[in-house]
C-alpha positions, -999 to 999 in steps of 0.1 A, spaced: 45 577 3 18 602 14 -10 605 39 -35 589 16 -14 557 14 -10 557 52 -47 561 56 -53 531 33 -28 510 51 -44 519 85 -78 505 75 -88 474 93 -108 448 75 -123 430 105 -145 448 130 -128 459 162 -148 449 192 -126 458 222 -100 484 232 -73 457 232 -81 447 196 -80 484 186 -46 489 202 -32 457 186 -45 466 152 -31 502 155 3 490 167 7 464 138 -4 490 112 18 517 125 47 492 127 42 483 91 42 520 81 74 526 102 92 497 85 82 509 51 95 544 59 127 529 72 132 510 39 125 541 19 150 561 40 177 534 36 172 534 -2 174 572 -3 206 573 17 222 546 -5 213 565 -37 224 598 -24 258 584 -12 264 569 -46 257 602 -63 279 620 -38 307 595 -44 306 600 -81 306 638 -78 335 640 -54 357 616 -74 388 634 -87 385 642 -124 413 628 -145 424 652 -172 419 641 -208 451 639 -228 446 635 -265 463 605 -281 499 613 -290 501 644 -269 528 646 -243 517 646 -207 524 678 -187 557 677 -168 558 679 -130 555 715 -119 540 727 -152 506 744 -147 476 733 -168 441 747 -168 416 726 -149 390 710 -172 360 726 -155 370 762 -164 384 771 -129 409 799 -121 433 812 -146 471 807 -146 490 821 -116 508 854 -122 546 850 -126 
């Protein structure tokens, strides 16, 4: 949404003859723009929260078929190329 769209939405088709009609037309048009912005904001928040949830999910290490799983306490390298093994 940009200022051009808002300008098109704010156009009034019927002639405005009084101050009261002008205020009513402006209020209804601005209300519609505010509701539309609210809907866009809600959609944006939902999409970004889904992206964040997928990014912060713990990665499960890939174990090839037939390979033994690492024992408790045995250090394995993280799949994303993180730090090297601790010094013994």
